[in-house]
N, C-alpha and C positions, 0 to 999 in steps of 0.2 A: 415476638413471643407466639403470636397466633400461627405463624408459619412453622415454628418449632413444634407446636402441639399437633398440627396436621401431619407433619412428617412422622412423628412418633406413633400416631394412631394408624396410619395407612401403610407404613413401610413393611410391616410383617406380611401383608397380603401379596407382596411381590415375590415371595419365596414359595417354591413348590418342592417340598422335600420328598425323599423316598425312605422307606423302611428297609434296612438291611443294606448290604453292599459296603464298599469301601469308599469313603469320602475323600475328596482332594483337600490338600492343605491341612491335614490332620495335626501338623505341628502346632496349630493354633489352640489345640486342646491341652497342650502341655502347660503346666504351671511355670511361668517364666520369671518368678521372683520368689524369694525365700518365704515371705509372709504367707502366700497362697499355698506353696508346697508344704509348709509345716502344718497346715490345717486340713490336709488330706487331698490337696490338689484342686478342689472346687469349693468356692465360697462366694456368695453374692451379697453378704450383709455385714461382714466384720468391719468395724470402723476403727481407724487409728489415723495418725498423721502420715501414713504411708500412701502417698499419692499414686503409687503404682497400682492400687486396687482398681483404677479405672479400666485396666485391661480385663478385669473380671466382671465389673459392672460399672458402666460410665456414670451412673447416678451417684457413685461414691466419691465424686469430686466435690470437695467443699472448700470454703475459704481457708480453713486450717491446713489444707494440704498444699496450698500455694507456695511457690518458690522452692520446692523440693526437687532436687535432681537425683535420679536413681540410676545406679549402675549395678547390673545383675549378671551373674555368670553361673551356668549350670554344667556340671560334669556328668555327661550321659554315658552311654555304653560304647565300647569299641572305638574309643578316641573321638567320639562325637561330642560336640560342644554346642550349647545354646547360650547366646548372649542377648541382653536387652538393655535398652536405654529409655528412661522416662523423664519427663519434666512437666510440671504443673505451674501455670502462670495465671495471675488474676489481672485483667485489664480493667481500667477505670470505667469504660463504657460497656463492654461486652461481657464482663464477668470472668468466670473461671474456665480456662481451656487447658488441654493437655496434649502432649505429643509423645508417642512411643515408637520404638523400633525394636522388632524381634528378629533375630537371625539364628538359624539353625545350620551349622556347618557339618556336613557329613564327611568331610575330608577329601583327600586326593586319591584317585584310583588309577590303576594301570589300564591303558587302552590297548586292546589287541585286535587282530583280524580273526577270521573264522578258523585259521590254522594255529592260532595261539601266538603269532609273532607280535612282539611288542611294538606299538606305534607311537607311544608317548603316554601322557597322563591327562586326566581331566578331573574337574571338580564337580561337586554336587552340593547345592545349598537351597534353603528356603528362607524367605524373609517377608516381613509385613511391616508397613508403616501405618500407624494409627493416629488419627486426630480426633479428640473427644471434647464434648461440651456438655455442661450440666446447668440446671436452673433449679432453684429451690423456692418453693412457695409454702410458707409455714413449716409444717412438719413433714412435708413431702418434697422429695427431690426427684428430678427426672434427668436422664442423660442419654446422649446419642453419640456413637463413635463410628467413624468411617475408616475402612482399611483398604489399602492397596497391597494385595498379597501376590507373591511371585515364587514360582518353583523352577529351578534350573538344574538340568543334568546334561553335562557337556554342551552341545549346541541346542538342545531341546529345552523349551521353556513354556510355561503356562502362567497366566496372570488372571486375577479376578478382583472384582470390587465387592467388598463385604461390609455389613453394617451390624452394629450392636445397638439395641434399644433397651433401656433399663429404668426401673423405678425403685425408690427406697422410701420407707416410712419410718420415722423416728417417733417413739412414744414421747408425749410431752413431759412426762414426769419420770418414768423408769428408764433404765439403761437397756432398752429393747428396740431392736430394729428388724424390719422385714424387707427383704429385697427380692426383686423379680427381674429377669433379663431374658431377652431373645438374642441369641448370639449367632453371628455369621450368616445373616440373611444376605443373599446376593446373587451375583451372576458372573459368568466367565467373560473376560475381556479378550483373551487370546489363548490359543492352544497349539500344540504340535500336531502334525498330521497323524490321523488315525487315533486320536485321543478318544477315550470312552465318553459317554454323556456326562456332563458336569453334575457333581453333587457336592455341595458345600458341607462343612462339618457343623451343620445346624444343631442348635441345642436350645431347649426351653428349661430354665432353671428358676427355682424359688427357694428361698432360705430365710432363716431367722437367727439372730444372735441375741443372747440375753445374759446380763450380769446381775445376779441377785444382789439386793441391797446389802452393803457391808460385807460382801464375800469377795475375796480376791480371785475370782474365777469367772470367765466368760465362756458360755457354751454356744456352739453353733451347730445347726442342723441344715443340710442342704439337700434338695432333691433335684436331680438332673435327668436329662433325656425324657422329659415329661410328654413330649409329642409322640414318644414310642412307649408309653406307659405299659408296663407288664409285657413288653415285647422286645426286650433287649437281646434276646437270643432267637430272633425270628429266623436266622439263617441255619440254626442247628436244632429247630423244633423243640426248644427249651431243654435240650440235653446238655449235661454238664460233664465233660470228660475230665477225669483227674488222672494225670499221667504219672507213672513211676519213672525212675531213671532209665529203665530198659525200654521205655516207650510203650509199655503196656497200658491200655485203657481199661481202668478198673470198673467204670460204671457208665459206659457209653450209652446204655439204654435206660438209665435212670432219669425219670422225669423230675423237673424242678418244681418244688412246691410253690404255692401262691406267695407265701411269706418270702421265700428265697428270691422269687422274681421281683417282689417289691423292694427288698433290701438292696438289689443291684442298682437302684436309683439313688441310694442313700449314701451321703458322706457326712461323717461326724467330725467335729473339731472342738478343741478346747484350748483356752489360754489361761495359764496360771500367772497372775499379776503379782510377782514377788515384791515389786516396788514400782514407782513411776519410771524407773530406769531399766528394769530387767523383767522380761516376759519369757515364759516358756510355753511352747505350743505343741499340741499333740493332735493327730488326725488319723482317721481310719476310713478307707475307701473300700466299700464292700465289693464293688465290681472288680477292682484290681485284684482283690483277694480271690474271688471266685474264678476269674479267668486265668490267673497266672500261678496259682499255688500247685504244688505237687505233693505226693504222699510223704516226702521227707521234710517238708517245711512247717511242721506243726509249731516249731519253736523259732522259726525264722521271721515270722511276722510280716508276710507279704501283705501289702495294702496299708501297712502302718507308716506313719511319718512323725517326725518330731522336729522341733526347731527352737532357736534361741534368738531373742532380740535384745540388744543393748542400746538404750536411747540416751544420748548425750545432747548437750546444747547445740553443737555445730554439726553433728552427724548422728545417724543411727546405723548400727551394724546388725545384719541378720544372717543366720545360718539355718539350713534345713537339711534333713536326711530323709529320703523317701525310699522305702524298701518295696521294689516291684516284684522281685522273684528271688528264689533261693540263690541264684547266681548273679543277680544284678541289683544294684541300688544306685541312687543318684545323690550327689552332694551339690548344694547350691549356696552361693553367698550373695548378699545384697549390701550395698552401701548407699544410704540416703544422705545427701548433703543439703543442709539448710543454707541456701544461697544468701539470704539476708544476713545471717550470722557471719558468713565468710567475707562478704563484700560490703556490708553495711546498707542501711536503708536508703542512703543518698543515691545509690545506683539505680533505685527504682522510683525516681521522682515523678515519673509519669503514671504511677500506680496510686489509686486512692486506697489507702490502707483501711 
């Protein structure tokens, strides 16, 4: 336990981030399961028996999420697909552990020479393997996750070792949680020749989820990119271009207000708990709205997401819809299998229930 606390305390100081630019392994910022996508794509405090939440905050691993196997698939743009696998297990001696695999497949491309002659095909994909561990003391839980991430295009590849460190506080009486996480702290393991300096998709996030007493609603508020607070548009001098369909920039010189800058860090989420078996989720990501909307999408709801969760004894089914742009949206499905219900507790005799 002492070594776990030391690692949690000192790991963030091994990261040296930059403001601006394009980070490597940006696919890790995509929501890889329906629960997260339905809440706006970013959340570090929402609690349920969805063990996949450790990908958002490793401290959200609890005993109640154990023995759940998660299968997730997201239909992205231009025949691009993202799949994920998660599993949470509780060991009698070492507690709750989780493993996750995320895979983003960009598809198959035609390879040509400089004259345009076809030479064959090649593939491009990203993937990450995550192992997470949590520990709970009273009303506070702490978690840490290590990732091996790799990106490959034809014969060119890059790999990195990344870490997430998170904490979560549960109010002793109310249905109220506060979560904080440092995501994707790490360093590059290998790179192709001529690769630019490494920059991980580092993020500092804090959020809270609250369900008022006797109300079937849970509210979530999440702040992200806090290490670049009020500087999300450092590369554009806080200018916000709004494009029309003909490519005209209507306000390229308009400065962004302080409130607008602050709102770009904000993600709102809500869950309507119709019953213990059916939940409806809604989310709104201000940054997605500001970056990707055009003058025709007043009623297209860029930045909005919604989802549905159906919880049964042996499995949970989740679906989410995330609107990024007037011309692009994603659909995501998740299936959580309760392995104890499928195979029986006798298969886990080495587990202390």
